[in-house]
N, C-alpha and C positions, 0 to 999 in steps of 0.2 A: 502130316508125315511123322513117322516114328523116329526115335533117336537112331535106330539101326539104319533106317533109310537115309537119314541126314549124314551119318558117318560114312556110309557106302558112297553116297553122291559126292561128298567132299573128297574122299580118297580118290575117286575117279577123276574129278576136276584136277586135283593135284598131279596125278599121274600124267595127265594130258597137258600139264603146265598152263592150265586155264584158271589162274589165280583170281583175276579180275571177275570172271564169270562166276566163280564160286562165291566171292564176296556179294555180288549183286543178287544171286539166287538164294543164298542160304543164311545170310547174316541179318540180325536185327538192326534197326536204325541206331539204337543206343549201345551197340556192341563195343567191347573193349579188347584191345590187343596189348599184350605184355611181352616185351623182348627180354632175353636173359641179361642184357646190359645195354646201356646207352652208348651209341656210337655217333660220330660226327654227322650232323644233318638229320638225325632221327632221335625221337624221344624214346625213353624206355617204355612209356605207356601212351597209347593212342586211344582216344575216346571218340566214339561215333563212327558210323559207317562212312560218311563223307570223308572224314579225316583218314580212315583206314584205306579208302580208295586212293586218296592222294599219296599216302605212304607207299602203296603198291606201285603207283606210277613212278615215284622217285626211285624206288629200288630197281624197277625194271630198266630205268634209264642208266643205271650203273652197270648193268649186265652187258658184257660184250658178246658172249656166246653161251648157249646152253648145250649140254651134251648128254642130257637124260636126267630124269627124276624117277626115283622109286619110292613107293609108299608101302609100308607093311599093312597087313589086315588090321582094321580097327579093333580095339578092345573097349568094351562098353561096360560101364558101372553106373547104375542109376541114371542121372541126367547128364552124365559126362562120358566122354570117350577120348581115346588117344591113339596115335599111331607114330611110327618112326618115319621121318621123311629124309631122304638123301638126295641132294642136288649136286650134280656134276656140272660145274660152270666156270667161266672165266669172267671175272669182274674187270672193268676197265682199269688199267694200270697195275694189275696183279697177275700172278701166275694162275693157271687153271688149278682148281681145287675141288674137293668133294666136301660139302657141308652136310653134317648129319645132326638132326635135332629131334627131340621128343616133342610132339605137338599135342597139347591138351586142350580140349574144348568143353564148354558147358552150354547146354541147350535149355531154353525155356520158351513156351508157346510156339513150338515147332520152328524156332530160329536159333542160330548160334548167337549167344550173348557174350561169350568171352573166349579168347584164345590165349594160351601162354606157351612160350617156347623155351626149351631147356637144351643146352649144348654141353 
């Protein structure tokens, strides 16, 4: 798969809120995820696909309701791509909010090896 194909597939998974499926289909076993900051119950950096799947499960358990996700068209440069992701959601114990982040990915050997989020 080319980087363009990976970027398009990931954006499509995200638009459908199929985050677990995206991890399983597109990420390398040794992938790394870097958050903009550390928050309670979550590390700033998560290493390895299994740990990332666990983080996804923990995050999903905190979501009370989802009201839509939008994703910009991916921008590609070399072995990296990015897009803007906006999630309209209500987290347990919080008001409904729209979270917007820039998501940056690096690809090697036809798999995503790193993701980093900026808010």
